[in-house]
N, C-alpha and C positions, 0 to 999 in steps of 0.2 A: 585026268580034267574033270572032277566032280563037281555038281553044284554049279556049274557056270563060273568057275574061278580057275582064273589063270594067273600065273607067276610071271614077273616081269621076262624073264628068259624065255618062256613058252611064246608070249607077245612079239618079242624081237625076232624069234625063228619063223613065227608065222609071217610077219612083216616082210621077212627078207626073201621067205618063198614066194609070197604074192608078188613082190616086183619083179621076180626074176620069170614070172608066168606072164605077167601083163603090166606094160610100161605105164599104162594110164591110171594104175593105183599108186604110183610113186608118191603121190602126196600124203599117202598115208602114213610115211615116216615122219612127217612134219611135227606130229605132237611130240615126238620125242627130242627134237631140236629146239622148240621154241614152247618153253613150258607155260607162257602166257596163252597160247593157242590151245595146250594141251587139256586146260581145265575143260575146254568147251568140245574139242575136237576127240578128245579120248573115247567118250559114250559113243560118237558116232563111228569110230574106227571099228568099236568092239561090237556095235550093231550090223555093221555091213557082212554081206556073205563072204566067207573066207572060202572063195572058189574061182576059179581060174576061167576065162571064157574058151579058152582053147581044150580044157580038161572036164567034158561033162561029168565024167566020174566022181570026181572030189566031192567030197559031202560038204553039205553048207549047215553052218551054225551062227547062232546070235548070241552074245553075251551083254550082260546089263551090269555086272558089277567087276570090278577090279579090285583084288584085294593084295597090298604089298606093304611093306614095312619101310622100304627105302627106294626111292625111285631118282635115277641120275640121268641127266641130260648131258648128253655130249655133244660136241660140233662135228664137221666132217672130217677134222683130223685126229678126233678119238678124245679131245681132251674134254676133260669136267667142265660143266658152265652152268649147269643147275643141279640142286639135290633135295629132295623132299623125302623126309623122314619123319618116322614118330617113335617115340619112346616112353618107356614108363612116366618120364618126367613132363613128357608133352610133344607137342609137333613143331618142326621147323621147315622153313623153305630157304633155300639160300641160292643167291645167284652170283656166279665167279666171272672175272675177266678172262683175257685171251691167256695171260701169265698166269693163271690158276690162283688168283686172290680173290676172297670173299668180298663182294661190294656191297651186296644188299642181302638183309636176313630178317625173315618173319619168325617170330617164335609165339607159340601161344603156350604158357605155363599155368601152373597152378596159381601164380600171383597175379595174371593177367598177360594180355598180348601185348607184344613188342616189336617194333619196326627199327632195324638201324640199317645207317648207309655208312660205309666204310671209305676210307681213301685206298691208294695204292700200297702203301704200307701196312695195311690191316688195321689202322686206327678208326676207332666210331668218331664219326663228325656230326652225325645226328641221330637222334632217336625218339621215336613217337610211342609213347605207351599209355596204359592204364592201369593204375594199381590202387587196390582198394576204393575203387569208385571214383578214383582222381585222375583224370586225364594228363600228362605231363609231357611236354616236348623239351629236349636237351640240344646243345648246341657245344661242340667240342673243338679245341684248337688242335694243331698238327700233334701235339704231343698226347693228346687223348685226355686232357685236363677239361672239366667241364667247365664252361665258362658262361655260359646263357641259360637259365630255366625258367620256363612259362608252365603255369599249372594253374588248375582252376578246381577249388575245393568249396567245402560249404561257407567259408568265410569271404568268397569272391576270387576273383583271378589275381594272380601276383606273378611278376616277373623279377628274376634274381639275376646278377650279373657279377661275376668273380674274377678274381685276377689270375696271373699264371700260376701261383701255387694250387688255385682251386680255392681259394677264401672268398667267402661271400662281400663284396664291394658296394653293390647299391641294389634297392630293392624298391620296386613300384607297386603299390596295393591300393584294389579298389575294394574296401570294406562297405558292410550295410550302412554304416555312418558317413561313409565318403573316403576320398580317395587320400592316399600317402606316400611320401617318397622318405627313404631310408636311406643315408648313407653311413657306410661302416668304416672303421679305422683298421690297421695292419692286422690286430690281432681278431677281426671279426665284431668287433663290438660297435653297437650302436652310436655314431658321434653326431648325427645332424639326423633331425625327423621332422617333416613338414608335412602338416595334415589340412584338409577341408573340411567343416562337418557344417551342421545346421547352424551352429553358434558363431561361427567364423574361422580364420585360417591362421594357423598355430606353427611355428617355427622354434624348434628347440635344438638347443648346443649343448654336448654332453663331455664331460671329460673320460678318460681312460678307464676310470673306475664305474662307470655308467651314471654318474651323479649328472642331473641337469644343472648346468651353470648359466646358461641365459635362455629365456623365454620370451619371445616377441609375438605377440598375437594380435589380430584384428578382430574384435568384436562389436555389437550394437552401440556400444557406450563409446567407444574411440579405440585408438591403439594402446598397448600397454607392452612394456619392456620391462622385464623381471631380471635382475642378477641375483645368484646366489652362492653361498660359499662350499668349499668343500665338502660339508654334511650334507647339503642339499637345501638348506636353508634360506629362505629369502632374505637377502641384505639391502636389496635398492630395488626402488620400483618407479619407472617414469612412465606418466600415464596423461593423456588428453582426453577428457570426458567434458562433454558440452561446452565445448570450445575452449577448454579452461587447463592448462598444463599444470602439472603438479609431480614432485618430486618427494619420495618418499624413503627414508633411512631405516632399518632394522638392527635391534642388536641381535646376539647370537642366540637367543631364544625365540628368535621371530617377532618381538613386540617393535612396533613403530617408535621411534625415540625423537624422530624429526623429520618434519614435513614443510615444503615450501610449494606455493601455488599461487599462481597470478590469476586474478578475476577481474571485474570491471572497476572495483574499488582498489586496484594495485596489488604488490607483491605483498605475501604475508610469510612469516616464517613461525613454526610453530615446535617448542621443544618441550616433550613429555618425558615422563619418569618411568620406572620398569613396570608400573601398572598401567601405562599408557593413558595416564592424566596430563593435561597441559600444566606446564610449571612455566612456562614463559612463551610471550606471543610477542615478535616483532613484526610491525607494520610501518606505513608511511607516515601514520601519526606518533611513531616512537614505540618504547620498550613497556609491555602491558606484563604485570604478574599476577597470576589470580590470589 
C-alpha cells in the first residue's frame, strides 16, 4: 500500500474489519451503498483513523486519494446497483434498479457529456447532452425512437417533433430575425412554413417537390396572397393595399397579363401584353384601348 493508494478490495477489507471491531463505525459502509453520498463521504472515510477503540496496538493511517478504474455499488443482497468506471474512451456512471436494469447513465466522452434515463426495458427515454458546444435534450418513445429534440446553437433555440418512424414532422425555431414554425410531410420535406419578422408575418405552403405554391403575408402595405405553378412561378396575386383590393394574373414567364382592382372611382380591368404594356382597359366608363 504505497503512496497512500488503496485498491477497492483493500478498502472493503478494512471497512469490514473495522465494523467487526466497533459497531459505531458501521456507517462507514454507507458510501459503498449510496453513490450520491459516496462522493462526499469517501474522502471522509479514508481520512478516518483505521483503528479500533478496543485495540490500542492497531496502527493508524490517513489516506487522501483513492485510485480505481472501476467502482461497484451493491445493496445488502449483493446486487449491483451502481457502477463507476473509466476507460480509454471516457468515464461513465450508472445506476441500476433492483432487477439489474440500468436506469440512469452519465457519460463523459471525447465528444462531450451525456446524461440518459432509461425505462425498465432498457430503452432510452430521455437524454441530455452537450456536443460541439451545442446543448441537446432528447425525448424517446417506448420503442427507443427519438420523438422530440430541443437544442440551442448559434442560430437560436429550436424544437423538433418526430413521428413514430423517427421522421421530423414539426419544428419550432427562434432565429435572430424572428420565430418560425415548420410542418413537414411524410418524407420529411417542409410543407408549411410560418414566420414572423420585422417586415411582417408570412405563411408559405409547399408541394412535395419543395416548390412554394401559396404564400400569404401581411406587411405594412396590407395583406398579400400569392399562388404559384409547379415551377414555383407566381401566377396569381391578391392584395389589399391602401384599402384598395386588387387581383393580378401572370403568364408562365412571371409577367402580369391581367389586373383587376376596385378603388374610389370604381372597378377597373387592365389587360397587358407579353411586354407588360396595357393593351385594353375596362372601367365603369367603358372599354378603352391605348
